[in-house]
C-alpha positions as YAML, in Angstrom:
chain: A
units: angstrom
residues:
- id: 1
  name: MET
  ca: [286.46, 168.29, 153.69]
- id: 2
  name: THR
  ca: [288.26, 169.01, 150.45]
- id: 3
  name: THR
  ca: [287.53, 166.51, 147.70]
- id: 4
  name: PRO
  ca: [290.79, 164.84, 146.68]
- id: 5
  name: THR
  ca: [291.82, 165.17, 143.05]
- id: 6
  name: VAL
  ca: [294.37, 163.27, 141.04]
- id: 7
  name: LYS
  ca: [296.63, 166.34, 141.25]
- id: 8
  name: SER
  ca: [296.40, 166.67, 145.02]
- id: 9
  name: VAL
  ca: [296.97, 162.96, 145.64]
- id: 10
  name: LEU
  ca: [299.85, 162.89, 143.14]
- id: 11
  name: SER
  ca: [301.45, 165.80, 145.00]
- id: 12
  name: GLN
  ca: [301.51, 163.75, 148.19]
- id: 13
  name: GLY
  ca: [304.17, 161.52, 146.62]
- id: 14
  name: ASP
  ca: [302.78, 158.30, 148.09]
- id: 15
  name: GLN
  ca: [304.87, 155.61, 146.38]
- id: 16
  name: ASN
  ca: [302.06, 153.08, 146.80]
- id: 17
  name: ARG
  ca: [299.80, 155.25, 144.64]
- id: 18
  name: LEU
  ca: [302.19, 156.69, 142.06]
- id: 19
  name: GLY
  ca: [301.87, 153.84, 139.58]
- id: 20
  name: ALA
  ca: [298.08, 153.92, 139.59]
- id: 21
  name: LEU
  ca: [298.05, 157.70, 139.38]
- id: 22
  name: ALA
  ca: [300.40, 157.71, 136.40]
- id: 23
  name: GLN
  ca: [298.15, 155.23, 134.63]
- id: 24
  name: LEU
  ca: [294.89, 156.99, 135.48]
- id: 25
  name: SER
  ca: [296.16, 160.44, 134.49]
- id: 26
  name: LYS
  ca: [297.85, 159.11, 131.32]
- id: 27
  name: LEU
  ca: [301.01, 160.79, 132.61]
- id: 28
  name: GLY
  ca: [303.04, 159.88, 129.54]
- id: 29
  name: LEU
  ca: [300.68, 161.77, 127.24]
- id: 30
  name: GLY
  ca: [300.77, 164.77, 129.54]
- id: 31
  name: LEU
  ca: [304.56, 164.89, 129.67]
- id: 32
  name: ALA
  ca: [304.73, 164.53, 125.89]
- id: 33
  name: ALA
  ca: [302.97, 167.89, 125.57]
- id: 34
  name: MET
  ca: [305.86, 169.72, 127.25]
- id: 35
  name: SER
  ca: [308.15, 171.94, 125.21]
- id: 36
  name: ARG
  ca: [310.69, 170.21, 122.97]
- id: 37
  name: THR
  ca: [313.94, 171.16, 121.29]
- id: 38
  name: ALA
  ca: [314.66, 170.24, 117.68]
- id: 39
  name: ARG
  ca: [318.07, 170.76, 116.16]
- id: 40
  name: GLY
  ca: [319.32, 169.68, 112.78]
- id: 41
  name: ALA
  ca: [319.38, 170.12, 109.04]
- id: 42
  name: VAL
  ca: [316.82, 172.23, 107.20]
- id: 43
  name: ALA
  ca: [315.87, 171.12, 103.69]
- id: 44
  name: SER
  ca: [313.77, 173.24, 101.33]
- id: 45
  name: ASP
  ca: [313.23, 175.76, 104.16]
- id: 46
  name: THR
  ca: [311.65, 173.07, 106.37]
- id: 47
  name: LEU
  ca: [312.78, 171.27, 109.50]
- id: 48
  name: VAL
  ca: [310.76, 168.04, 109.50]
- id: 49
  name: LEU
  ca: [309.66, 166.85, 112.95]
- id: 50
  name: PRO
  ca: [308.78, 163.29, 114.06]
- id: 51
  name: GLU
  ca: [305.16, 162.26, 113.52]
- id: 52
  name: GLU
  ca: [304.60, 161.85, 117.27]
- id: 53
  name: ALA
  ca: [305.98, 165.32, 118.03]
- id: 54
  name: LYS
  ca: [304.67, 167.80, 115.49]
- id: 55
  name: ALA
  ca: [304.62, 171.47, 116.47]
- id: 56
  name: LEU
  ca: [301.71, 173.60, 117.62]
- id: 57
  name: GLY
  ca: [303.86, 176.71, 117.74]
- id: 58
  name: VAL
  ca: [307.45, 177.90, 118.03]
- id: 59
  name: LEU
  ca: [308.72, 179.41, 121.28]
- id: 60
  name: ALA
  ca: [312.23, 180.36, 120.13]
- id: 61
  name: ALA
  ca: [314.55, 179.60, 117.24]
- id: 62
  name: TYR
  ca: [318.08, 180.35, 116.07]
- id: 63
  name: ALA
  ca: [319.45, 179.94, 112.55]
- id: 64
  name: THR
  ca: [322.86, 178.39, 113.18]
- id: 65
  name: VAL
  ca: [323.83, 177.92, 109.53]
- id: 66
  name: ALA
  ca: [322.13, 180.32, 107.13]
- id: 67
  name: GLY
  ca: [322.49, 183.22, 104.75]
- id: 68
  name: THR
  ca: [321.10, 185.27, 107.64]
- id: 69
  name: GLN
  ca: [322.32, 183.75, 110.92]
- id: 70
  name: GLY
  ca: [320.86, 184.66, 114.27]
- id: 71
  name: PRO
  ca: [317.65, 184.59, 116.31]
- id: 72
  name: LEU
  ca: [314.33, 184.24, 114.51]
- id: 73
  name: THR
  ca: [310.96, 185.71, 115.47]
- id: 74
  name: PRO
  ca: [308.21, 183.10, 115.89]
- id: 75
  name: VAL
  ca: [304.89, 183.71, 114.12]
- id: 76
  name: LEU
  ca: [301.79, 181.57, 114.52]
- id: 77
  name: GLY
  ca: [301.07, 179.80, 111.24]
- id: 78
  name: GLY
  ca: [301.35, 181.18, 107.74]
- id: 79
  name: ALA
  ca: [304.41, 181.82, 105.60]
- id: 80
  name: PRO
  ca: [307.24, 183.47, 107.54]
- id: 81
  name: ALA
  ca: [308.90, 186.67, 106.34]
- id: 82
  name: THR
  ca: [312.65, 187.14, 106.56]
- id: 83
  name: THR
  ca: [314.09, 186.52, 110.08]
- id: 84
  name: GLU
  ca: [310.82, 184.82, 111.08]
- id: 85
  name: VAL
  ca: [309.97, 181.17, 111.75]
- id: 86
  name: SER
  ca: [306.59, 179.46, 111.63]
- id: 87
  name: THR
  ca: [304.88, 176.07, 111.36]
- id: 88
  name: THR
  ca: [303.35, 174.30, 108.40]
- id: 89
  name: PRO
  ca: [299.73, 173.05, 108.57]
- id: 90
  name: GLY
  ca: [301.16, 169.59, 109.22]
- id: 91
  name: GLY
  ca: [303.27, 170.74, 112.18]
- id: 92
  name: ASP
  ca: [306.79, 171.01, 110.76]
- id: 93
  name: ILE
  ca: [309.01, 174.08, 111.20]
- id: 94
  name: VAL
  ca: [309.29, 176.42, 108.21]
- id: 95
  name: PHE
  ca: [311.74, 179.26, 107.53]
- id: 96
  name: ALA
  ca: [311.79, 182.12, 105.03]
- id: 97
  name: GLY
  ca: [313.46, 181.18, 101.77]
- id: 98
  name: ALA
  ca: [315.33, 184.48, 101.73]
- id: 99
  name: ASP
  ca: [317.16, 183.53, 104.94]
- id: 100
  name: ALA
  ca: [318.64, 180.39, 103.33]
- id: 101
  name: VAL
  ca: [318.56, 178.45, 106.61]
- id: 102
  name: THR
  ca: [320.24, 175.04, 106.39]
- id: 103
  name: GLU
  ca: [320.64, 174.29, 110.11]
- id: 104
  name: ALA
  ca: [318.69, 175.56, 113.10]
- id: 105
  name: VAL
  ca: [317.79, 175.02, 116.74]
- id: 106
  name: VAL
  ca: [314.10, 175.36, 117.58]
- id: 107
  name: ILE
  ca: [312.23, 175.21, 120.89]
- id: 108
  name: TYR
  ca: [308.55, 174.50, 120.33]
- id: 109
  name: LEU
  ca: [305.33, 173.26, 121.86]
- id: 110
  name: PRO
  ca: [303.79, 170.10, 120.42]
- id: 111
  name: HIS
  ca: [300.06, 169.48, 120.11]
- id: 112
  name: GLU
  ca: [298.51, 167.71, 123.08]
- id: 113
  name: GLY
  ca: [296.43, 164.71, 122.14]
- id: 114
  name: GLN
  ca: [296.32, 161.13, 120.93]
- id: 115
  name: ILE
  ca: [297.28, 160.23, 117.39]
- id: 116
  name: PHE
  ca: [294.67, 158.28, 115.42]
- id: 117
  name: GLU
  ca: [294.95, 156.73, 111.98]
- id: 118
  name: ASP
  ca: [291.59, 156.03, 110.32]
- id: 119
  name: VAL
  ca: [290.28, 155.04, 106.93]
- id: 120
  name: VAL
  ca: [287.45, 157.49, 106.20]
- id: 121
  name: ASP
  ca: [284.90, 157.85, 103.43]
- id: 122
  name: VAL
  ca: [285.27, 160.84, 101.11]
- id: 123
  name: ASP
  ca: [282.15, 161.92, 99.21]
- id: 124
  name: ALA
  ca: [282.08, 163.16, 95.62]
- id: 125
  name: ALA
  ca: [282.21, 166.76, 96.84]
- id: 126
  name: GLY
  ca: [285.54, 166.05, 98.57]
- id: 127
  name: ALA
  ca: [284.28, 166.08, 102.18]
- id: 128
  name: ALA
  ca: [285.43, 163.53, 104.77]
- id: 129
  name: LEU
  ca: [284.55, 163.32, 108.48]
- id: 130
  name: PHE
  ca: [286.76, 161.89, 111.21]
- id: 131
  name: ARG
  ca: [285.50, 158.71, 112.85]
- id: 132
  name: GLY
  ca: [283.88, 158.66, 116.27]
- id: 133
  name: ASP
  ca: [282.77, 162.33, 116.17]
- id: 134
  name: ARG
  ca: [286.37, 163.29, 116.84]
- id: 135
  name: GLN
  ca: [287.85, 166.70, 116.13]
- id: 136
  name: SER
  ca: [291.40, 167.77, 115.35]
- id: 137
  name: MET
  ca: [293.64, 170.81, 115.24]
- id: 138
  name: GLN
  ca: [296.40, 169.05, 113.34]
- id: 139
  name: VAL
  ca: [296.48, 166.51, 110.52]
- id: 140
  name: ILE
  ca: [299.74, 164.62, 110.08]
- id: 141
  name: SER
  ca: [298.98, 162.99, 106.72]
- id: 142
  name: ALA
  ca: [296.12, 162.33, 104.33]
- id: 143
  name: VAL
  ca: [296.27, 159.77, 101.51]
- id: 144
  name: LEU
  ca: [293.48, 159.26, 98.99]
- id: 145
  name: GLY
  ca: [292.96, 155.57, 98.18]
- id: 146
  name: ASP
  ca: [293.45, 153.84, 94.85]
- id: 147
  name: GLY
  ca: [289.76, 154.26, 93.98]
- id: 148
  name: ALA
  ca: [290.14, 158.03, 93.76]
- id: 149
  name: ALA
  ca: [290.54, 159.89, 90.49]
- id: 150
  name: VAL
  ca: [293.91, 161.22, 91.70]
- id: 151
  name: PRO
  ca: [295.10, 158.93, 94.51]
- id: 152
  name: GLY
  ca: [298.09, 159.46, 96.76]
- id: 153
  name: THR
  ca: [299.41, 161.66, 99.56]
- id: 154
  name: LYS
  ca: [298.05, 165.20, 99.58]
- id: 155
  name: THR
  ca: [299.82, 168.41, 100.55]
- id: 156
  name: GLN
  ca: [298.16, 170.30, 103.37]
- id: 157
  name: VAL
  ca: [297.04, 173.89, 103.02]
- id: 158
  name: ALA
  ca: [295.88, 176.20, 105.79]
- id: 159
  name: ARG
  ca: [292.92, 175.15, 107.90]
- id: 160
  name: GLY
  ca: [289.67, 176.19, 106.25]
- id: 161
  name: GLY
  ca: [291.45, 176.76, 102.94]
- id: 162
  name: THR
  ca: [290.25, 175.74, 99.49]
- id: 163
  name: PRO
  ca: [292.37, 172.83, 98.24]
- id: 164
  name: ALA
  ca: [293.67, 172.68, 94.68]
- id: 165
  name: THR
  ca: [294.81, 169.57, 92.84]
- id: 166
  name: GLY
  ca: [296.92, 167.40, 95.14]
- id: 167
  name: GLU
  ca: [295.96, 169.33, 98.28]
- id: 168
  name: VAL
  ca: [293.85, 168.83, 101.40]
- id: 169
  name: ALA
  ca: [292.66, 171.13, 104.19]
- id: 170
  name: LEU
  ca: [291.37, 170.60, 107.71]
- id: 171
  name: THR
  ca: [287.91, 172.16, 107.91]
- id: 172
  name: HIS
  ca: [287.20, 175.26, 109.99]
- id: 173
  name: GLU
  ca: [285.11, 173.11, 112.34]
- id: 174
  name: GLY
  ca: [287.97, 170.64, 112.78]
- id: 175
  name: THR
  ca: [285.63, 167.68, 112.28]
- id: 176
  name: GLY
  ca: [287.05, 166.49, 108.97]
- id: 177
  name: LEU
  ca: [288.90, 167.23, 105.76]
- id: 178
  name: ALA
  ca: [288.23, 168.86, 102.42]
- id: 179
  name: PHE
  ca: [289.77, 167.42, 99.24]
- id: 180
  name: LEU
  ca: [289.41, 168.77, 95.72]
- id: 181
  name: ALA
  ca: [286.34, 167.05, 94.26]
- id: 182
  name: ALA
  ca: [288.17, 166.37, 90.99]
- id: 183
  name: ASP
  ca: [290.85, 164.45, 92.90]
- id: 184
  name: VAL
  ca: [288.20, 162.29, 94.54]
- id: 185
  name: GLY
  ca: [286.03, 161.45, 91.54]
- id: 186
  name: ALA
  ca: [282.29, 161.16, 91.00]
- id: 187
  name: GLY
  ca: [282.01, 157.85, 92.83]
- id: 188
  name: GLY
  ca: [283.67, 159.03, 96.03]
- id: 189
  name: ALA
  ca: [286.67, 157.33, 97.59]
- id: 190
  name: THR
  ca: [288.36, 156.45, 100.84]
- id: 191
  name: ALA
  ca: [291.31, 158.15, 102.51]
- id: 192
  name: THR
  ca: [293.78, 157.08, 105.17]
- id: 193
  name: VAL
  ca: [294.15, 159.95, 107.60]
- id: 194
  name: LYS
  ca: [296.56, 160.33, 110.52]
- id: 195
  name: TYR
  ca: [295.75, 163.17, 112.91]
- id: 196
  name: VAL
  ca: [296.02, 164.47, 116.46]
- id: 197
  name: ALA
  ca: [292.63, 164.28, 118.15]
- id: 198
  name: LEU
  ca: [291.39, 167.26, 120.15]
- id: 199
  name: PRO
  ca: [291.41, 166.13, 123.81]
- id: 200
  name: GLY
  ca: [288.07, 165.27, 125.35]
- id: 201
  name: VAL
  ca: [286.04, 165.24, 122.13]
- id: 202
  name: GLY
  ca: [284.70, 162.09, 120.48]
- id: 203
  name: SER
  ca: [284.93, 158.35, 120.91]
- id: 204
  name: GLY
  ca: [288.01, 156.91, 122.62]
- id: 205
  name: VAL
  ca: [289.60, 160.32, 123.22]
- id: 206
  name: PHE
  ca: [291.06, 161.18, 126.62]
- id: 207
  name: ALA
  ca: [290.41, 164.51, 128.30]
- id: 208
  name: SER
  ca: [293.25, 167.02, 128.39]
- id: 209
  name: PHE
  ca: [296.05, 166.38, 130.88]
- id: 210
  name: GLY
  ca: [294.97, 169.35, 132.99]
- id: 211
  name: ASP
  ca: [291.40, 168.06, 133.16]
- id: 212
  name: ARG
  ca: [292.62, 164.58, 134.10]
- id: 213
  name: LEU
  ca: [294.68, 166.06, 136.96]
- id: 214
  name: ASP
  ca: [291.64, 167.97, 138.22]
- id: 215
  name: ALA
  ca: [289.41, 164.87, 138.18]
- id: 216
  name: VAL
  ca: [288.18, 163.51, 141.49]
- id: 217
  name: TYR
  ca: [290.36, 160.70, 142.86]
- id: 218
  name: PRO
  ca: [289.94, 157.84, 142.25]
- id: 219
  name: LEU
  ca: [288.95, 158.19, 138.61]
- id: 220
  name: THR
  ca: [285.99, 156.11, 137.50]
...
């Protein structure tokens, strides 16, 4: 006898079970990871996306109002060259300055995962770990508290990068952040960090939608 899974039971379409299945599988989170379309004004070469829908990567894009109009080639991270489009470390859409894009349509994939906002300790060396042994592939914002030598919101640089004054980077391991030690100060500080947690890792973090669908029904 085949062991029933959430996916197989969901596919049966039993109306008496659909509500429970949607709740158990966290269906809303799964659907939120589907591709999205953003259209609108581009300021300073950047199309800013909502906090709950930052981009993992671009699938397709078209510069509708620009010095160079037309389709753009998606690249994964990093600064785009002319006629290319990419994403910032914080998940917004970025265009090449030479293309002078002021309006665009972009189809993209968001990061899957829950958004957490934590106050974390930052040591004098500038290192901070996420709470609950969580990991992340995308940080939405990082703000050093008033006790820091240079408090305030920090600009993200590429993952694993070395931050300069006013900057922050997600570590290679994805378990925390690196600030410039001089921004933090000798006594350490705290930071308020908003980030997308890697599914299935750490305290209070759901498994990925695919894993939840493959779980044995009923979930325990």
